[in-house]
N, C-alpha and C positions, 0 to 999 in steps of 0.2 A: 483158294478162292475160285468160284465159278461165276460166269456171267449169267444173269437172268434177265428176262424181258417182261415189261409190264405195259399193258394197254391202259392209257390214262384218259379219262373223260375230261374235256376242257371247259365245259360250261358248269352249271350249278351243281351237278351231281358229284363229280370228282371221284367216281369209282375207279379202282385199279383192278385190272384182271391180269392174272399171271399167265404168260404164254410159255409153256414148256418148250425147250429146245427141240426143233425139228419134228414137232408133233402138230398134226392138223387139228385146229380148234374152230368150231363153228360158232359164230357170234351173230346175234340179230335181236329181234323183239323178244322181250322176256324179262324175268325178275333180275337176271344177272346184270343187264344193262339198264333196266328200268325204262326202256323204250316201249311205249304203248301204241305208237303210230302204226296203223295197219298197213301202211304203204311200205313198211319195213318188214321183210320176211323174217320168220323165226330162224331161218338159216340164210341170212343176208350175205355173209362173207365167210370165207374159209381163210384162217390165218395160220401161217407157219413161220415161227421165229427161227432165224439163223443167228443165234447168239454170238458165235465166233466171228461172223462177218458183219454184224452190226445193222441188220435190216430184217424186215418181216415181209414175207410173200403174202400178198393179198389177192384172193380170187373172188370175184363177184359171183355169187350163186343166185341171189334174188333177182327178180325181174326189173325192179326200179333201180335207177343208177346210183352206184357207189362211186366216190371220187377221191383222189389224192391231189391236194392243192388245185382243186377245180378241174382236174383232168379226169373225165369219166373212164372207169376201168372197162366197162362193157361186160355183158353177161357171158359167163364162162371164160372170161379173160383174166389175166394175172398181171399185177404190177408190184414193184418193190416199194415199201414204205420205210423211209429212213428217218432217224431222229431229226427234228426240225421241220418235217412235213406234217400236214394235217389230213387225217382220214375223216371224211364225212360219210357216215354210215349209209344215208340214203337222202336223195334230193337236197344235197348241200346242207343237211341238218345233222345234229348229234356228232360234234367234232371230237376226235380222239388223236392222241399222239402216242409214240412209243418211247419208252425209256429203258436204257440198259444199265444194270447195276451189278456191283460185285457182291457176292454172297458167300459166306463161309461154307466150305464143303465138309460135310460130316462123313468121314470115311467108314465104309462098311467092309466086310470080309472079302467080297468080290472085287471091290476097287483096290483093296490091299494086294490081292493076288495079281491083279492086272499091273499094278505098279511094280510088283516084284518081277514080273516077266518082262515088262518093257523098260524098266529102269526109272523113268520119270514121265510126268504128264506136263512138264513145263513148256513144251514146244507150242501147244495151243495158245496158252496165255501169252507166250512170247510173241507169237504172230499177231495177237490182238493188240498188244502194246505197241508193236512196230506200226500197225495200221493207225493207231491213235496218234502216234508221234509224227507220222508222215502227212497228216491232214492239216488243213488251214487252222490257224489259231491266233492268239494274240501275244504280243511281246512288249519289249520296253521302249522301242523306238522305231523310227522310220528309216533306219540305216539300210542302204542298198545291200550290205553284206548279210542282212537277215535272210535274203533269198538264197544264198549259197551255203550258209552254215548248216551242217548236218545236225538234225535234232539230237543225235546220239551224243553230241558233245555237251549238251545241256544236262549236267548230272546233278543238279540241285534237287532238294526234296520236293519242291513244287512240281517239277517236270515229272518226277516219279509218280506223284499223286495224280497228275493229269492223265498219265498213260493208262490208268486203271479204267477209264471210261472210253466210250466211242468218241472220236475226235470232234464230232459235231456237237457234243455236249460241253466242249471246252470253255465256251464263254461263261458258263455258270461258275466254273472254277476260277477262270482268269480274272473275272471282275472282282474277286475277293482278294487278289494279290496286291498289296500296297506298292510293290515295285512296278506294277504295270499301270497304276492309276495316275492320271495327270490332273484330274479334277473329280470331286465328289461332293454331294450334299445329301440331304435326307431322302431325296427321291431318285437320284440317278448317279451313275459313275461314268467317267469317260476314260477310255483306254486307247493307246495307239495300236493300230493294226500291225501284227507281226510281219505280215507280207503286204505292205502298202502298195497300192496301185498308182500312187502319185507321190509327189514330194511331201504333201501333208495328207494324211488319211487317218481319221479317228473314228471310233465307235462310241455312241452315247447309248447306254443301257439303263433301263429302270431296275431298281432293286426289287420291285414287285415281280413275282413269277408270271410272266406272260410268254407263252411258248412261241407265238408268231403273230403276224398281222391278223390272221384268221380268228384269233382269240380276242381281238380288240373290239370294244363296244363303246357306246356313248359315255359310259362312266370313266373312260380313259382319256377323254378330250383334254382335260387340263394337264394330264401327264404328257400327252403328245406335244402340247404347246410348250410345256416346260422343257422337254427334250430338245425342241427346236431352238428355244431361247438359249439353252446351254451350249448347243452347237455353235450358234453365232458368237457367244462369249468366248469359246475356245479359239475360234478363228481370230478374234480381236486380240486375245491374250498371247497366242503362240505363233501366229503367222507373221506378226510384226508389220512393218511398212510394206509388205509384199503387194505387188500389183496383181497377183494371181486371183482369178475368179474361183469361187467355191460353189458346190451344190450340196444340198442336204436332202437325203432321201433313203428309201428302203428298197431292197431287192424284192421283186414280186414273189419269188420262190427262194428263200434264203437257204444256204447250205448249213448254217449253224442254228441250233436250237436256242431260243430266247430272243425276243424281239430286240432289234438294234438299229439305230439310226446311223447311216454313213455320213460323215462330214469329209468331203474329198475335194482337193484342189484340182483344177481342170488342166494342168500341165501333163498329167499322166507320164511323168518323167520318173520311171522306176523300172529296174530290172525284174521286178516281180510281176510286171505285166507281160505275160508270156504267150498267151494264146487268144483266139477269137472269143472264147467264152468270157475271159476276163474283160476284154474290151466292150463287148456288147452288153454285158451285165450293167455297165455304167453309162452306155451311150445309145441305148434304145429305150423303148417304153417299158422295158423290163425294170428300169430304175424309176421308182415311183417317187415323185417330188414330195417332200415333207408337208408342205402347205396343202397340196392336193389330197394327201391322205387325211389330214385334219379336216378338210372340207367334206370329204366323202363320209367320214365317220359322223360328223356333225349332221349331215343331211340324211344319210341312210342308216346310221347306227351300226355300220360294219364296213369292212374293207372288202371290196369285190375284186377278184383277180380274174380277168377274162381268159377264156380258153386259148390255148396255143402259145402261152407266154414262153414256154421253154424253147419254142422254135425260133424265137428272136435271137437266141444265143448263137444260132447257126448262120445269121445274116452275113453278107460280105463286110469286110472292114471298110468303114467310111469315116473320114476325118470329121470330127465334131465341130470344127471351126469353119471349114470351107466346103464340106461335103464331098471331097474328092475320094474316089475309090482307090484303095491300096491293096496290093496282092498278098502282102505278108506283114507280120508284126515288125520285123526289122526295118522294112521299108516305111511302115507307118511311123515308127519311132524317128526315123531320119526325116520324114516329112514334118512331124510335129516340131522339130527343132526350129524350123523356119518361122513358125508361129511364136516360139519363145523369143527368138531374136527380135521379131517385129513387135 
């Protein structure tokens, strides 16, 4: 098996363009993309897929801005496009994502000779599988031990299947696993986060294929409302008589492909909360409130993520209860215990 990369259009066209491994491909206005907008150059971007590493290098060649998750690349500048992120070809229009898949390799005489000389080609696929297993994903419970158990110990068939793809695609597989589901209906499924950042941390995912908030339109309003309602139901059903506060919302720039609503208690009592990025992704404007997202889509027809969101992840650690600044995660955890007691 070899990994292949596809550039996938996210609006009504849904074309797929194959990106060969490590080859520069020019994409822009033309029959291949069906883009006719003259503000988009015929050679708007140069794409180079790094299939073994799970990302695509994007270089803006055209004059008008190309962006990744609302961050403009800049003429003759380069950025990495990873699964779960959205590439807008020009002026925040024509959204694309990348998908990596496994494809059967047809051996030829030359590859047979290479295998004979080197012995095996398994090392590349092994590295890809290790990368997939080491990334964030979903599991069966919010047990603190989840953060310390090596993925190599999970030897069931499901884990082997998940390792075939880039880890950021894991949600699409995980949501299908009955062992990981705590609630489902015709529209959504709810799963516990494998690496919870609080005592209670669930994800609500639609069955419909929606890559990210960037792909959400007014036609998804009722689905967003249903996701919110289900999130509240899960809190009522599974958090019991707890006095914990909860928030429901989305990450502005999610690491995982497939739109998902976080339902998270505000204790942040978890060994999986390990760094500043983890904390700030839930305690700055990087975390978009569910109701605010619904209102934005209702009024504007889309979700707009302002520039510089990724910089919020670098902010100093600040307690979400009393706003006190803390120098490190261990000290933040110790400080938070005072609020739990009170």
